[in-house]
C-alpha positions as CSV (number, residue, x, y, z in Angstrom):
1,M,96.0,79.9,176.8
2,L,95.8,82.9,179.0
3,S,95.8,83.0,182.8
4,Q,95.7,86.0,185.1
5,N,98.0,86.8,187.9
6,G,97.1,88.3,191.2
7,A,97.2,91.8,189.8
8,G,94.6,91.0,187.1
9,W,97.0,91.5,184.1
10,P,97.4,88.8,181.5
11,N,100.5,86.7,181.5
12,V,102.6,86.7,178.3
13,F,103.5,83.4,176.7
14,V,103.7,81.9,173.2
15,R,101.0,79.5,172.0
16,D,101.2,77.6,168.6
17,G,104.4,79.6,167.7
18,V,102.6,83.1,167.8
19,L,103.8,85.8,170.1
20,R,100.9,87.0,172.2
21,G,101.2,89.7,174.7
22,Q,100.6,93.2,175.5
23,G,97.8,93.3,173.0
24,I,95.6,95.4,175.2
25,E,98.3,98.1,175.6
26,F,98.8,98.3,171.7
27,K,95.0,98.8,171.1
28,W,94.9,101.6,173.7
29,F,97.9,103.3,172.1
30,F,96.3,103.1,168.6
31,R,93.1,104.6,169.8
32,F,94.9,107.4,171.5
33,A,96.9,108.3,168.4
34,L,93.8,108.2,166.2
35,A,91.9,110.5,168.6
36,L,94.9,113.0,168.7
37,F,95.0,113.1,164.9
38,V,91.3,113.8,164.6
39,V,91.6,116.7,167.1
40,L,94.6,118.3,165.4
41,A,92.9,118.0,161.9
42,T,89.8,119.6,163.3
43,A,91.8,122.5,164.8
44,L,93.7,123.1,161.6
45,W,90.5,123.2,159.6
46,A,88.8,125.6,162.0
47,W,91.7,128.0,162.4
48,P,91.3,130.0,159.1
49,S,87.6,130.4,159.8
50,R,88.2,131.8,163.2
51,A,90.4,134.5,161.7
52,E,87.4,135.8,159.7
53,P,85.3,138.4,161.5
54,G,82.1,136.4,160.6
55,G,83.1,133.3,162.5
56,F,83.4,129.7,161.2
57,G,82.9,129.3,157.5
58,T,82.1,132.9,156.9
59,V,84.2,134.8,154.3
60,S,84.1,138.6,155.0
61,A,83.9,141.0,152.1
62,P,87.1,143.1,151.3
63,I,87.3,146.4,153.1
64,P,86.9,149.2,150.5
65,L,89.8,151.6,150.3
66,P,89.1,155.3,150.2
67,R,89.5,156.7,146.7
68,P,90.7,160.3,146.0
69,S,88.4,162.7,144.4
70,I,88.5,163.6,140.7
71,S,90.4,166.8,141.4
72,H,92.8,165.1,143.7
73,R,93.5,162.4,141.2
74,A,94.1,165.0,138.5
75,A,96.7,166.6,140.8
76,L,98.5,163.3,141.4
77,T,98.5,162.3,137.7
78,P,101.7,163.5,135.9
79,S,101.2,165.3,132.7
80,L,102.4,163.4,129.6
81,P,105.1,165.1,127.5
82,A,104.2,166.3,124.1
83,P,105.1,164.0,121.1
84,N,108.8,164.1,120.1
85,A,109.6,166.2,123.2
86,P,112.9,165.4,125.0
87,V,112.4,163.3,128.1
88,S,114.4,164.2,131.3
89,I,115.8,161.3,133.2
90,M,117.7,163.1,136.0
91,P,116.7,165.6,138.6
92,P,118.0,169.2,138.4
93,I,120.8,170.4,140.6
94,S,121.4,173.7,142.3
95,E,125.0,174.0,141.5
96,P,126.5,172.8,138.1
97,G,129.7,170.9,138.3
98,D,128.7,168.3,141.0
99,R,129.4,164.8,139.6
100,G,127.1,163.2,142.2
101,T,123.9,165.1,141.1
102,P,123.8,165.7,137.4
103,P,121.3,168.1,135.9
104,L,118.4,167.5,133.5
105,L,119.2,165.6,130.3
106,D,117.7,165.4,126.9
107,R,119.0,161.9,126.4
108,I,121.8,159.5,127.2
109,M,125.1,160.3,125.3
110,N,127.1,157.7,123.5
111,V,130.8,158.1,124.4
112,V,132.9,156.3,121.8
113,I,136.6,155.6,122.5
114,L,138.9,155.7,119.5
115,G,142.6,155.0,119.6
116,D,145.2,152.3,120.2
117,S,146.0,150.1,123.2
118,L,146.0,153.0,125.6
119,G,142.5,153.8,124.2
120,D,141.5,150.3,125.1
121,G,142.6,150.8,128.7
122,L,141.0,154.3,128.8
123,W,137.7,152.6,127.8
124,A,138.0,150.1,130.7
125,G,138.7,153.0,133.1
126,L,135.9,155.3,131.8
127,Y,133.4,152.4,131.9
128,R,134.1,152.0,135.6
129,E,134.4,155.7,136.4
130,L,131.1,156.7,134.7
131,K,129.0,153.6,135.2
132,A,127.1,155.2,138.1
133,D,126.3,158.2,135.8
134,P,123.3,157.2,133.6
135,R,124.0,160.1,131.2
136,F,126.9,158.3,129.5
137,N,127.0,155.1,127.6
138,I,130.7,154.1,127.0
139,I,131.5,152.3,123.7
140,K,134.9,150.8,122.7
141,R,136.0,151.2,119.1
142,S,139.7,151.4,119.7
143,K,142.2,148.9,118.2
144,V,145.6,147.9,119.5
145,S,148.8,148.4,117.5
146,T,147.3,151.1,115.3
147,G,148.0,154.8,114.6
148,F,148.0,157.4,111.9
149,V,151.4,156.4,110.3
150,R,150.7,152.8,109.1
151,K,147.9,153.5,106.7
152,D,148.6,150.2,104.9
153,Y,148.1,148.3,108.1
154,F,145.1,150.2,109.6
155,D,143.7,153.4,108.1
156,W,142.0,155.3,110.9
157,N,140.6,157.9,108.5
158,A,138.7,155.2,106.7
159,E,137.8,153.4,109.9
160,V,136.3,156.5,111.5
161,E,133.9,156.8,108.6
162,K,132.8,153.2,109.2
163,V,132.4,153.8,112.9
164,L,130.2,156.9,112.1
165,A,128.0,154.8,109.9
166,E,127.6,152.1,112.5
167,E,127.4,154.0,115.8
168,Q,125.4,156.9,117.0
169,I,128.4,159.0,118.3
170,D,127.6,161.9,120.5
171,I,131.1,162.2,122.2
172,A,134.4,160.9,120.8
173,V,137.4,160.4,123.1
174,V,140.6,159.9,121.2
175,M,143.8,158.6,122.6
176,I,146.5,157.4,120.1
177,G,150.1,157.8,119.3
178,T,152.3,155.2,121.0
179,N,152.7,153.2,117.7
180,D,153.5,156.2,115.5
181,R,157.3,156.4,116.1
182,Q,158.1,155.2,112.6
183,V,158.4,156.1,109.0
184,L,155.4,157.5,107.3
185,V,154.6,156.7,103.7
186,D,152.4,159.3,102.1
187,D,149.7,158.9,99.4
188,E,152.3,159.3,96.7
189,G,154.4,156.5,98.1
190,R,157.2,158.7,99.4
191,R,158.8,157.8,102.7
192,H,159.3,160.4,105.5
193,R,161.4,159.9,108.6
194,L,160.0,160.7,112.0
195,R,160.2,164.4,113.1
196,A,161.2,165.5,109.6
197,P,159.2,168.5,108.4
198,S,157.5,166.5,105.7
199,W,156.6,163.7,108.1
200,E,155.1,166.3,110.5
201,A,153.1,167.9,107.7
202,A,151.7,164.6,106.5
203,Y,150.9,163.5,110.0
204,K,149.1,166.7,110.8
205,A,147.0,166.4,107.7
206,R,145.9,162.9,108.8
207,V,145.0,164.1,112.3
208,D,143.0,167.1,110.8
209,R,141.1,164.8,108.4
210,F,140.3,162.4,111.2
211,T,139.0,165.2,113.5
212,Q,137.1,166.9,110.7
213,S,135.2,163.7,109.9
214,L,133.9,163.7,113.5
215,T,133.2,167.4,113.9
216,D,131.4,167.5,110.5
217,R,128.8,165.1,112.0
218,G,128.3,167.2,115.1
219,V,130.4,165.0,117.4
220,L,132.0,166.4,120.5
221,V,135.7,165.5,120.2
222,Y,138.0,165.2,123.2
223,W,141.7,164.6,122.3
224,V,143.5,163.0,125.3
225,G,147.2,163.6,125.6
226,L,149.7,160.8,126.1
227,P,151.0,160.2,129.7
228,V,154.5,160.3,131.1
229,M,156.7,157.3,130.0
230,R,159.5,155.5,131.8
231,S,161.9,155.6,128.8
232,P,163.3,159.2,128.4
233,R,163.7,158.7,124.6
234,F,160.2,157.2,124.2
235,G,158.8,159.9,126.5
236,G,160.5,162.6,124.4
237,D,158.6,161.3,121.3
238,M,155.4,161.2,123.2
239,R,155.9,164.9,124.2
240,Y,156.5,165.7,120.6
241,F,153.2,164.0,119.6
242,N,151.4,165.8,122.4
243,S,152.6,169.1,120.9
244,I,151.1,168.1,117.6
245,Y,147.8,166.9,119.1
246,E,147.4,170.1,121.1
247,E,148.2,172.3,118.2
248,R,145.7,170.6,115.9
249,A,143.1,170.4,118.6
250,V,143.2,174.1,119.0
251,A,143.2,174.6,115.2
252,N,140.1,172.3,114.8
253,G,138.3,173.8,117.8
254,V,138.3,170.7,120.0
255,P,139.5,170.4,123.6
256,F,142.9,168.8,124.4
257,I,143.1,167.0,127.8
258,P,146.7,166.7,129.0
259,T,147.5,163.8,131.3
260,W,151.3,164.0,131.7
261,N,151.4,165.7,135.0
262,D,148.4,163.8,136.4
263,L,150.3,160.5,136.1
264,A,153.7,161.8,137.1
265,D,155.2,162.3,140.6
266,A,155.6,165.6,142.3
267,S,158.7,166.4,140.3
268,G,157.1,165.5,137.0
269,A,159.0,162.2,136.6
270,Y,157.6,158.7,135.8
271,Q,156.3,156.8,138.8
272,A,155.1,153.1,138.8
273,Y,153.3,153.5,142.1
274,G,151.0,156.3,143.1
275,P,147.6,157.1,144.6
276,D,144.6,155.5,143.0
277,T,141.1,157.1,142.7
278,N,140.5,156.3,146.4
279,G,143.8,157.9,147.5
280,R,145.5,154.5,148.3
281,R,149.0,153.8,147.1
282,R,148.8,151.3,144.3
283,L,150.8,149.9,141.3
284,L,149.6,152.1,138.4
285,R,151.9,151.2,135.5
286,A,152.6,148.0,133.7
287,D,156.0,146.4,133.4
288,D,156.7,147.9,130.0
289,G,156.6,151.5,131.4
290,I,154.0,152.5,128.8
291,H,150.7,150.9,129.7
292,F,148.8,150.8,133.0
293,T,147.2,148.5,135.5
294,L,143.5,148.7,135.9
295,A,144.0,151.0,138.9
296,G,146.2,153.2,136.7
297,Y,143.6,153.3,133.9
298,R,141.0,154.4,136.4
299,V,143.3,157.3,137.4
300,L,143.8,158.2,133.8
301,A,140.0,157.9,133.1
302,S,139.2,160.1,136.1
303,V,141.1,163.0,134.5
304,V,139.0,162.5,131.3
305,A,135.7,161.9,133.2
306,D,136.1,165.2,135.0
307,D,136.1,167.1,131.7
308,L,133.2,165.1,130.3
309,V,131.0,165.6,133.4
310,R,131.9,169.3,133.7
311,D,131.0,170.0,130.1
312,R,127.8,167.9,130.4
313,N,126.7,169.7,133.5
314,A,127.3,173.0,131.6
315,G,124.8,171.9,129.0
316,I,127.3,171.4,126.1
317,L,125.5,169.1,123.6
318,P,126.7,167.4,120.4
319,G,126.8,169.9,117.6
320,A,128.0,172.6,120.0
321,T,131.6,173.7,120.6
322,A,133.1,172.5,123.8
323,P,135.4,174.9,125.6
324,V,139.1,174.6,124.6
325,Q,140.6,176.3,127.7
326,R,142.5,173.1,128.6
327,S,146.1,173.5,129.7
328,A,148.1,171.9,126.9
329,V,151.7,170.8,127.0
330,E,152.9,171.2,130.6
331,A,154.5,174.6,131.2
332,E,157.4,173.5,133.3
333,D,158.6,171.3,130.6
334,T,158.4,173.6,127.6
335,S,162.1,174.4,127.6
336,E,163.0,170.8,127.4
337,L,160.4,170.2,124.7
338,A,161.7,173.1,122.7
339,T,165.2,171.5,122.6
340,M,163.6,168.2,121.4
341,T,161.1,169.6,118.8
342,P,162.3,171.0,115.5
343,A,161.5,174.6,114.7
344,P,158.1,175.3,113.1
345,T,158.2,175.0,109.4
346,S,155.8,175.5,106.5
347,S,153.0,172.9,106.3
348,T,153.9,172.2,102.6
349,P,156.1,169.1,102.3
350,P,159.4,169.5,100.4
351,A,159.7,168.2,96.9
352,E,162.0,165.3,98.0
353,A,161.1,163.1,101.0
354,S,163.6,162.3,103.7
355,P,165.3,158.9,103.9
356,L,163.6,156.1,105.7
357,V,164.7,155.4,109.3
358,A,163.1,153.4,112.1
359,S,162.9,155.6,115.1
360,S,163.2,159.1,116.3
361,V,166.7,160.6,116.5
362,E,167.7,164.2,116.7
363,T,170.4,163.9,114.0
364,Q,170.4,161.5,111.1
365,P,173.5,160.3,109.3
366,S,173.9,161.8,105.8
367,D,175.1,158.6,104.2
368,V,172.0,156.4,104.7
369,P,172.3,153.4,102.3
370,E,169.6,152.5,99.9
371,L,167.1,150.2,101.4
372,R,166.4,146.9,99.9
373,P,163.6,144.5,100.8
374,G,164.7,141.7,103.1
375,R,167.9,143.4,104.3
376,A,168.5,143.9,108.1
377,D,168.3,147.7,107.8
378,D,165.0,147.7,106.0
379,W,162.7,148.8,108.7
380,R,159.6,148.9,106.6
381,W,156.7,146.7,107.9
382,P,155.4,144.1,105.6
383,R,152.2,145.0,103.8
384,L,149.3,142.8,105.0
């Protein structure tokens, strides 16, 4: 039952268990909300129509854009190259030799890295040093723990023929030698100790055959010299290998890129820390004193990249002869190298091979015992 108070508002009370009150206020609120919804919906529906120039519900026609004349379109349309014509992908430069602005190219060059574990690291550095230059595509075909001596384990002269059949090689970058301080067994089964004249003759023949396989296919070959080493004895052997690589590179008409001084300190000695490619002092060498950190491999690769880019800017293409005016074995160390390297001898190996030894020594004992398989002084690697 409802009753009104003096103000005319209904009193609120419960009748038959049902809450009754404020019914009028709820009805007014519902009507207000419904009206507000209708107004907002109408405004949202009408807003896109008001944006059209024709008013509500009118869709204006698209505004036609001015089209160039036939002669103007012909001037803007690039001429298509003739069939089978080389396509240039880079703008020309005014001064050759600038690594930031390479000249016109006929096509991208495949740079294939061949060698041992140092070749692996060189690939990692070159990939980063030249990734901003679209003229080079860096491909890794190196293999750790390999060289020219252990033909029974890994024959690089057979492998290079396989790589040539599988890859389109425009430029070959070779870095090898750290695993070759051991006895060489020639094709007749004779053993030759390191640095012996017969060892050197057989080793050079394998280097020449390897290089010839690449140059016969028109590949530009860059032979990278070995870097400075922490161990004086190991470094002496690497200098000896560098002298062979430089000599054979000149004989075969390919450039030799020395790296010894680029990775040494001011006095030419080994340094573990040095400036990186950004000039910051960083750890460059690994704990073994032979390999590098990634920062060190980038420094090593920058030396090689400079030669690749300079020759590319000069227009040297596969099939041509790259300049061989590289400085070879470092001049300030030639006197030391002369004391460590045997005098030049004839390239013909002697009739009898030298006895088997494990590493390089300047003088070998005359009473070397006969080697027997399984003995502690048998330094031959097992055949795999």
